C-alpha positions as CSV (number, residue, x, y, z in Angstrom):
1,X,-0.3,-0.1,-0.1
2,X,1.5,3.4,-1.1
3,X,0.4,6.8,0.7
4,X,0.3,10.1,-0.8
5,X,-0.5,13.2,0.6
6,X,-1.7,16.3,-1.0
7,X,0.1,19.6,0.3
8,X,-1.6,21.7,-1.3
9,X,-5.4,20.5,0.9
10,X,-3.1,19.2,3.7
11,X,-3.6,22.6,6.3
12,X,-1.0,21.4,8.8
13,X,-2.6,19.5,11.4
14,X,-0.7,17.0,13.5
15,X,-3.4,14.2,13.7
16,X,-2.2,12.3,11.3
17,X,1.2,12.1,12.6
18,X,-0.3,11.4,16.1
19,X,-2.1,8.4,14.3
20,X,0.2,7.1,12.1
21,X,3.5,8.1,14.0
22,X,5.9,5.5,11.7
23,X,3.9,6.3,8.5
24,X,3.1,10.4,8.6
25,X,5.9,12.7,10.3
26,X,5.3,16.5,10.6
27,X,7.3,18.6,8.4
28,X,9.8,21.5,10.6
29,X,9.7,23.4,7.6
30,X,6.0,24.3,6.8
31,X,4.0,22.1,9.3
32,X,2.5,19.8,6.6
33,X,1.9,16.3,7.4
34,X,3.9,14.1,4.9
35,X,4.4,10.5,4.6
36,X,8.2,9.3,6.3
37,X,7.6,6.9,3.0
38,X,5.9,6.2,0.2
39,X,5.2,2.4,1.3
40,X,3.3,1.9,4.4
41,X,5.5,-0.1,6.7
42,X,3.8,-3.7,7.5
43,X,1.2,-4.1,9.8
44,X,0.4,-0.1,9.9
45,X,-2.2,-0.9,7.5
46,X,-4.9,0.1,9.9
47,X,-3.3,3.3,11.7
48,X,-2.3,4.5,7.8
49,X,-6.5,4.1,7.2
50,X,-7.3,5.5,9.9
51,X,-5.6,8.6,9.2
52,X,-7.1,9.1,6.1
53,X,-10.5,8.6,7.4
54,X,-9.6,11.0,10.1
55,X,-8.3,13.9,7.9
56,X,-10.7,17.2,7.6
57,X,-8.9,18.2,4.4
58,X,-9.2,14.8,2.7
59,X,-5.2,15.0,1.9
60,X,-3.9,12.0,2.0
61,X,-4.7,8.7,-0.3
62,X,-3.5,5.1,-0.1
63,X,-3.8,3.2,-3.1
64,X,-2.6,-0.6,-3.4
65,X,-0.7,-0.7,-6.4
66,X,-1.5,-5.1,-6.8
67,X,-5.0,-3.5,-7.4
């Protein structure tokens, strides 16, 4: 599963970094949440999905490259 954040829609909240710290980090430069890595680590899928559901801007998306 791959994760991406639309930086134009992200309003800089820390929620996703709090929910899924192994998946997201908060940039010190612009205050936006960003993926730590593009690939969601094994075992972190549910935390990443919860961050997607919790994002008020709907700025996070998950894709399954295997379809």
